[in-house]
N, C-alpha and C positions, 0 to 999 in steps of 0.2 A: 439783622434780618438775613444776611448772606450766610452767616453762620447756621442758623436754624434751618435755613434750606439745604444747606451741605450736610447737616446732620440727619435730615429726612432721607436725603439720597443714600446716605451711608446705611441708615436702617434698612432702606429698600434693598440695597445690595447684599447686606447681611441675610436678610430673609431669603433672598434669591439663592445664595450660595448655600443656605441650610436646606432648602427644599432640593436642590441639586444632590447634596451629599446624602440625604435621605433616599431619595431616588436611586442613587448608585448602591447604596447599602441594600435596598430592597431587591434591586435587579441581579446583583452578584452573589448575595447570601446563599448558602447552601451549596456553593461550588466548592471543589476540592481545593483550587487555587484561585481564589478571587482576584488577587492582585496580578497574576498571570493571565487570567482571563480579560481583565480590563485592559492591560498593556497590549494584549494580542488585538483586542478591538481598536484601540488607539491607533496601533500600526496600521492596521487595514484601512483605516480611514486616511491617514496623514503622509504614511510612508510608501506603502505599495500600491497606490492607485494606478500605477502603469501595468499592473497585472490584469489579466484577462477579467471581464465582468463575471461575477459568480452567477449571474442570471443565465449566461450562456455557456457555463462550465458544467459539462456532464459528471464531474468528479465531485461536485458540491453535494453533500448529503444534508438535505433540507431538514429543518426542525418543522414539527407539526404545526398547523395553523392554530389549533386551539390546545388547551392543556391536556397533557396525555395522562391516561390512566394505567393503572397496572393490570387492566383486563386483557389478558392474553388473545381474547377472541376478537379485539378491535385493534386495527393497525392502519393509521392514516398517514404513516410516513411513506408517501409515495414518491419515487424518484423521478426527476425532471430530465429532459435529454434534448440537447441540441448539439449533435456532434458534427455538424458541418465544418465548423473551424477545426475541431480536433483532427477529423479526417484530413483537412488540408494540411494541418501542421504536420501529420505523419509524413505526407507526401513531399513538403516543401524540406524537411529535415532529411529525408531521404535524398533528395537531390543534392542539398547542401553539402551533406557529408559523404557523398559518392558511394553510397551502399544500395544503390537500386538494383544491383545484380550481384550474383554469387562471385562472377569472376572478379570484381573489384575489391572483394574481400581479402584478396591474396596481397594486396598493398597494404604495408603496416608502418607504424611509427616505431616499432621495435626491430632490432637488429637480428633477432633470432631466426633460424630456419627450421621450418617444421620436420620432425623426423617421422619416418613412416613407423608404422605399427603393424605387427603381424597378427593381432588379436582381430578376430572377426566380430563386427558389431552385431551380425545376425545371430550370433550365439547368445551372448550374455543379455543383449537388450530385449530378449524375448522371455526372459525368465519372469515369473510371477512377480508383481509389485516391483518391477525392476527400478522405476523411478521414485520409489519411496524411500524416506530415511530408514534407521533401523528401529524396529517395532518391539516394546517390552511387552511381557506377559500381561502386565496390569494396565496397559495404555488403553485409553478410550479412543479407539480409531474410528472415525466417521466417514463412511463411503458413500458418496454421492455419485451421480452418474458420470461427471467429468471431473470433479475435485474430490481428494481424499485429504483429511486433516487429523491431526491428533489434538484433541481437545483437554484443555488443562483446567479443571473445575476451580482450583484455588486461585486462577487468574482469571476466570471466566472468559477465556478465548483460547484459540488455536495457538500453539507454538511452532507449528509448521502446516503449510498448504501445499499440496504437490499436485501437479497435472501436466499434461502435454499439449503444447500449443502448436497447432499446425498452420502452415502458411495460408491455406484456403480461408480459414477462420480469422487470421490476422487481417487478410485483404478484405474481408466482408464487412457489411454494417449491418446492425440490428439496433433499432431504437430501444431504449431502456425506459421509455415512457411507460408508466403504470406499474413498473416493479416496485415491490414492497419491501422494507426491512422487516423480517418476521424471525421469531425464535425458531431454532433448528429443531425439528420434531424428532431427529434421531439421536439427539443428546440425551442420554438417560437421567443425567443429573440435572438437567434443565439449563439451557443456555441464557445469556443476557437477553434483555428485552430493549426495544427501542426506545422506551420511556427511560431506561437507566441512563442513556446519553443526552436526553432533552434538558437543554440549558445548562449544559455540563462545561461548556467553552471547548469541547473537542468536537472534531467531525466524527462521523462514522465511517472510518476509513477501511476500504477494501483491502484485504491481503491478496487473494486471487482477484485481479480487477475485472468488473463487468465487462470492460471493453476488449477483453481477450476472448469472449464467447458469444459469437455473432452469427451462429447456425440456427441453434434451436432457442426459442423462447424459454423453455424449461430450463435449458443449461444456463442462461443468464440469470435467471431468478434464483438459481441455487446459489449465486454469488451473494445475494442479499440475505442469505440466512446470517443471524447474529453470530454464529461460530466462525464466519468469516470476517467478521468486523472487529476492528480494533481501535481505541482512542488515539485519534491523531491530531496534531495541531493543524489549524486550517491552512496555513501558509504551507505546512509541509505537505498535507495530503494534496492540495490543488497546485502546488509548485513543483519541488524537485522529485517528490514520489511519482507524481504524474509523469513528469519527464522521463524517469525511468521506465515506467510501464510502457510509454510510447516507445522508447528504445528497444525493449524486448520485442515489441510487436513488429518493429522494423527489421530485427534479426530473424523473426520468425517468417516474414515475407521473403527474405533473402535466402534463408538456409531451409526453409520448409518444414523444419520440426524441431522443437526445444523441448527439453525436460526441465521444467521450472519447479523450484522450492522456494517458498517465501514465508516470512513470519515475523514476529516480533522477538526481542531479546529479554526474555522474562527471568525475573530473580525475586527473592524476597524483598520486602522492604519498600516496593514501588508505592507511590501514591495511587489512590484510587478514586474512582467515581461511581456513581449509581445510585438510584433510589430504592431498588429492590435487591440488587447485587453489587458486591463489592469487585469492580473491575478495574484491573491493574492498568496503569498508564505507563507504557514502555518508554524508556529513554532512547532506545535505538531499534531499527528494523533492518532486516537483511533480505536480500533477494540472489538466487543462484540460478544459473543457466548452464546446460550441458548440451552441447551438439555433437551428434553422432552422424550427420549426413554429409560432413566435409571428409576429405581423404584423411585428415587427422583429427581425432577426436579432441575436442577442447572444452574447457569449462572456465567460467568467471563468475565472481562473487563481489556483492557489495554490502557494505555496512553504511546506514545513514542515521544521523542523529534526529529525533523526532522535533525538528525545529526548521525555520525557513533557512535557505540556503540559495545562493546564487553561483555556487562553485560549478565548475565542469564535472560532469558525472565520472570521469576518468579519476577524479581525486579520490572518490569512495570505493575504489577497487582494492579489495583485499583477498589474500588467499582464502580457500574454503577451510583449510586447516585452523584459520584464525576464526572463522565463525564457528567452527565446531567447538573451538576452546571457549568461546562467549557463551554458548547456548547448550554445550554438553549433548549436541545431537550429532549422531553418525550419518551423514550424507552420503547416497549412492553406495552402500555397502555391497551391493551385487556387481559392482565393476570388477574387473580382474584386480586383484591386489597391487600388482606393480603399476598398472594404469591408474588405479586410484590415488596411490600414492603420488604419482608424477602430477596429474591433474590437480589434485587439492593442494598440493604445496606451492603451485605456480601463482604469481600475480601479473603474468603478462595480458597485455590486451591485443595481442596479435590475433588476427582473423575475425576480431570483434569490431573494433572501431576502425575507421578508414584513417589514411594519412593525413587527411584535410580536416579532421576532427580537432 
């Protein structure tokens, strides 16, 4: 009698596990890396619960509430926004790290003393396209009002996005409620669509962040063009990448002006996602800042893997020469040669991070 009862329970459990397995297969099938997507979901539930709720995270790229189609005239991917906590985080980090004023930036963990330069920033920084990387004759360059990018059709994303971030804009706040992810109308070959990312296991990660554009609603909407979007692991996009974006805004508040170039490291053979386009999933991303408002021009570069990290941002600092080696991109070619060589070979954090960081 007890044996038969136990057998019935065993059959019930087997049926339950079978239904769960079928459900997981149906849910994750079609994804480029189903096991990776499943593991990321497990981690988000059991390991990283201490992270900020996605509901209140302005950098969370929401999936559509209904099945997305490939109809380019219909875009129901609307970004949600609650940046109250994000703004407070920016201010608290400023206070914690002691970079709330430009005068405090002179204190550094490095032992180097800045050298004076005879070059006049008023000359070379006024050159046309000064902040852009070198442009080839066959490059597809997309120029929007505030951001300029080079679109790589074979990867269905930009390999660099360049813009100037001003202090007033970094200090301001503009809601991203109502912003929609839409194809870029200026990409002649056609950009990726929002449907390409749906149920892919990856976030629609901004290259130029929406949080950097807080004066004009049109400028903020430009950052939602799919040409400015790249597949990012959720814990990366909403974690260390978000931290770095906030850090750049803090520096812009302090220094009043930064030239920024950011993008993925693209190469043949990367895995892809997409229902209608093959979008490469980068293994790494970079971000570069150039400051010309201090008495000494300075530059800093970062390389981060497309994965969760709890490391200090300083651990990701590399020379811009190293980023050029990885990407094949020539950054800031309109700097005077001697100054470009000096800045791009440096890995110093002097003038960027405070001594208390």
